[in-house]
C-alpha positions in Angstrom: 6.3 -24.7 8.9 9.3 -23.5 6.8 8.7 -26.2 4.2 5.0 -25.3 4.0 6.0 -21.7 3.6 8.2 -22.6 0.6 5.1 -23.7 -1.3 5.6 -27.5 -1.9 4.0 -27.6 -5.3 6.4 -24.9 -6.5 9.3 -26.8 -5.0 8.4 -29.9 -6.9 8.3 -27.8 -10.1 11.8 -26.4 -9.5 13.1 -29.9 -8.9 11.4 -31.1 -12.1 13.0 -28.3 -14.1 16.4 -29.1 -12.7 16.0 -32.8 -13.6 14.7 -32.0 -17.0 17.8 -29.9 -17.7 20.0 -32.8 -16.6 18.0 -35.5 -18.5 18.0 -33.6 -21.8 21.8 -33.6 -21.9 21.7 -37.4 -22.4 24.4 -37.8 -19.8 22.5 -37.8 -16.5 22.8 -41.6 -16.1 26.6 -41.4 -16.4 26.7 -38.7 -13.6 23.8 -39.8 -11.4 25.7 -39.0 -8.1 26.4 -35.4 -9.3 22.8 -35.0 -10.5 21.4 -36.3 -7.3 23.6 -34.1 -5.2 22.7 -31.1 -7.4 19.0 -31.8 -7.1 19.3 -31.8 -3.3 21.3 -28.5 -3.4 18.9 -26.9 -5.8 15.9 -27.9 -3.7 17.5 -26.3 -0.6 18.2 -23.2 -2.6 14.6 -22.9 -3.9 13.3 -23.4 -0.4 15.5 -20.6 0.9 14.4 -18.3 -1.9 10.7 -18.9 -1.4 10.8 -18.7 2.4 12.7 -15.4 2.1 10.0 -14.2 -0.3 7.4 -15.1 2.4 9.3 -13.1 5.0 9.3 -10.0 2.7 5.7 -10.5 1.5 3.7 -10.5 4.7 1.7 -7.4 3.9 0.8 -8.6 0.4 0.1 -12.2 1.5 -2.3 -11.0 4.3 -4.0 -8.7 1.8 -4.5 -11.6 -0.5 -5.9 -13.8 2.3 -2.9 -16.2 2.3 -2.9 -19.0 4.8 0.8 -19.7 4.6 2.6 -20.0 7.9 4.3 -16.6 8.1 1.3 -14.6 6.9 -1.0 -16.5 9.3 1.4 -16.0 12.2 2.2 -19.7 12.7 5.8 -19.1 11.8 7.7 -16.0 13.1 9.9 -13.9 10.9 12.8 -14.6 13.1 12.5 -18.4 12.9 11.8 -18.1 9.2 15.0 -16.1 8.7 17.1 -18.7 10.6 15.5 -21.4 8.5 16.3 -19.5 5.3 20.0 -19.1 6.3 20.3 -22.8 7.1 18.7 -23.8 3.7 21.0 -21.5 1.8 24.1 -22.8 3.6 23.0 -26.4 2.9 22.5 -25.5 -0.8 26.0 -24.0 -1.1 27.7 -26.9 0.8 26.0 -29.7 -1.3 26.2 -27.6 -4.5 30.0 -27.7 -4.2 30.0 -31.5 -4.5 27.9 -31.3 -7.7 30.0 -28.5 -9.3 27.2 -26.0 -9.3 28.3 -23.6 -6.5 28.2 -20.6 -8.9 24.8 -21.6 -10.1 23.5 -21.8 -6.6 24.9 -18.4 -5.8 23.3 -16.9 -8.9 20.0 -18.5 -8.0 20.1 -17.2 -4.4 21.1 -13.8 -5.7 18.2 -13.7 -8.1 15.9 -14.6 -5.2 17.2 -11.8 -3.1 16.9 -9.4 -6.1 13.3 -10.4 -6.5 12.2 -9.9 -2.9 14.9 -8.0 -1.0 15.7 -4.3 -0.4 16.4 -1.7 -1.4 14.5 -2.1 -4.8 12.8 -5.5 -4.9 12.1 -6.5 -8.5 8.7 -7.8 -7.4 7.5 -4.2 -7.1 7.6 -3.6 -10.8 6.0 -5.6 -13.6 8.9 -5.8 -16.1 11.6 -6.4 -13.5 9.6 -9.2 -11.8 9.0 -10.9 -15.2 12.7 -10.7 -16.0 13.9 -12.1 -12.7 11.3 -14.9 -12.7 12.5 -16.0 -16.2 16.1 -15.8 -15.0 15.3 -18.1 -12.1 13.9 -20.6 -14.6 16.9 -20.4 -16.9 19.3 -20.8 -14.0 17.5 -24.0 -12.9 17.7 -25.6 -16.3 21.3 -24.5 -16.7 22.3 -26.0 -13.3 20.7 -29.3 -14.2 22.6 -29.5 -17.4 25.8 -28.6 -15.6 25.3 -31.2 -12.9 25.0 -33.8 -15.7 28.2 -32.5 -17.3 26.6 -32.0 -20.7 24.5 -29.9 -23.0 22.2 -30.3 -26.0 20.1 -28.3 -28.4 17.0 -29.9 -26.7 18.1 -28.7 -23.3 18.6 -25.1 -24.6 15.3 -25.0 -26.4 13.3 -26.5 -23.5 15.0 -24.3 -21.0 14.3 -21.1 -23.0 10.7 -22.0 -23.8 9.8 -23.0 -20.3 11.6 -20.0 -18.8 9.6 -17.8 -21.1 6.5 -19.6 -20.0 7.4 -18.6 -16.4 8.4 -15.0 -17.0 5.8 -14.0 -19.7 2.8 -16.1 -18.7 3.2 -17.2 -15.1 4.3 -13.9 -13.7 1.3 -12.1 -15.2 -1.2 -14.8 -14.3 0.0 -14.5 -10.7 -0.3 -10.7 -10.8 -3.9 -11.1 -11.9 -4.7 -13.2 -8.8 -2.8 -10.9 -6.4 -4.1 -7.4 -7.2 -5.6 -6.6 -3.8 -2.5 -7.5 -1.7 -0.1 -6.0 -4.3 -2.0 -2.7 -4.4 -2.1 -2.6 -0.6 1.7 -3.1 -0.4 2.4 -0.4 -3.0 3.5 -2.7 -5.8 3.3 -1.4 -9.4 2.6 -4.7 -11.2 1.0 -4.6 -14.6 -2.3 -5.8 -13.2 -2.3 -3.0 -10.5 -1.3 -0.3 -13.0 -3.5 -1.3 -16.0 -6.2 -3.4 -14.5 -7.1 -7.1 -14.6 -8.8 -7.3 -18.0 -6.1 -5.7 -20.2 -3.4 -7.8 -18.5 -5.5 -11.0 -18.8 -5.8 -10.3 -22.6 -2.0 -9.8 -22.8 -1.4 -13.0 -20.8 -3.7 -15.0 -23.2 -1.8 -13.7 -26.2 1.6 -14.4 -24.6 0.7 -17.9 -23.6 -0.2 -18.8 -27.2 2.9 -17.0 -28.5 5.3 -18.9 -26.2 3.6 -22.2 -27.2 3.9 -21.5 -30.9 7.5 -20.5 -30.5 8.2 -23.7 -28.7 6.5 -25.8 -31.4 8.5 -24.1 -34.1 11.8 -24.4 -32.2 11.2 -28.1 -31.4 10.3 -28.9 -35.0 13.4 -27.1 -36.3 16.1 -28.1 -33.8 14.8 -30.7 -31.3 12.0 -33.1 -32.5 12.2 -35.0 -29.2 10.5 -32.0 -27.6 7.4 -32.1 -29.9 5.2 -34.2 -27.6 5.9 -31.9 -24.7 5.4 -28.8 -26.8 2.0 -30.2 -27.9 1.0 -30.4 -24.3 2.3 -26.8 -23.7 0.2 -25.7 -26.7 -3.0 -27.3 -25.3 -2.3 -25.8 -21.9 -1.7 -22.4 -23.5 -5.2 -22.6 -25.1 -6.6 -23.4 -21.6 -4.8 -20.4 -20.1 -6.0 -18.2 -22.9 -9.6 -19.4 -22.4 -9.4 -18.7 -18.6 -8.1 -15.2 -19.3 -10.8 -14.4 -21.9 -13.6 -15.7 -19.6 -12.1 -14.2 -16.5 -14.7 -13.5 -13.8 -14.1 -11.4 -10.7 -14.7 -14.3 -8.4 -12.2 -16.7 -10.1 -9.1 -14.6 -10.7 -6.8 -17.6 -9.9 -7.9 -19.8 -12.8 -5.3 -18.5 -15.2 -2.5 -19.1 -12.7 -3.8 -22.6 -11.9 -3.9 -23.5 -15.5 -0.4 -22.1 -16.0 0.9 -24.3 -13.2 -1.0 -27.4 -14.4 0.4 -26.9 -17.8 4.0 -26.8 -16.5 3.5 -30.1 -14.7 1.9 -31.7 -17.7 4.6 -30.4 -20.1 7.5 -31.8 -18.0 5.6 -35.0 -17.4 5.2 -35.4 -21.1 8.9 -34.8 -21.6 9.7 -37.4 -19.0 7.5 -40.0 -20.7 9.1 -39.2 -24.1 12.6 -39.6 -22.8 11.8 -42.8 -20.9 10.1 -44.3 -23.9 13.0 -43.5 -26.2 15.4 -45.0 -23.7 13.3 -48.1 -23.2 13.0 -48.7 -27.0 
């Protein structure tokens, strides 16, 4: 139940971000043990963060009709809290072997800052966007650290995809969650200004992030161009979903946002594998 609460599709994405950060350094193969240990630690940390979020989001999740274990009553808050503590401890213990203890602590701290008292960042639009972007940056940074390297491509990809999370994903998620967020007293952008204006802003930001990624890749890291092309196509899809938003399909922008993340990182993996094979 704890693993289900952590949203498996999101967990796969955090692991993919971590591995992308490692792969883009060009040194992951030489430090495969460290990268593997770091990946396990990071996955445990991400699970802890998201289960903790579920513990703190019961009112919102029930208002939004969530069927996740805590909101549906299949997993008690007490058991979820114990599970979260175990996952966090595991992340710190294994993270030490990969040299990313500080990164794990930062990630766990950001997770608490997003969901926990006394002033959870999730309750305000700008704060939520900033913390979500920081969670992405921390993930790419930890992957590069576990591989004991760095590169311009890793920096560009990490910044662009973290911007995609904080500027596009956070707003798209708000659009889908207005009923529960309003019920819980959150002051997200969608609650404050309405779905339509925020959808228009999300569409513009999606295209802007993609264009920035294209430009940065062309100027500093051509290896990223194929993945940035996929990001651009996905941004167009997100923008289209936002412009044609209907009341009964508010989740379409967020679904397209998530699908674009998967496709972009998959394109990066294919590019790196092809370059190595050649």
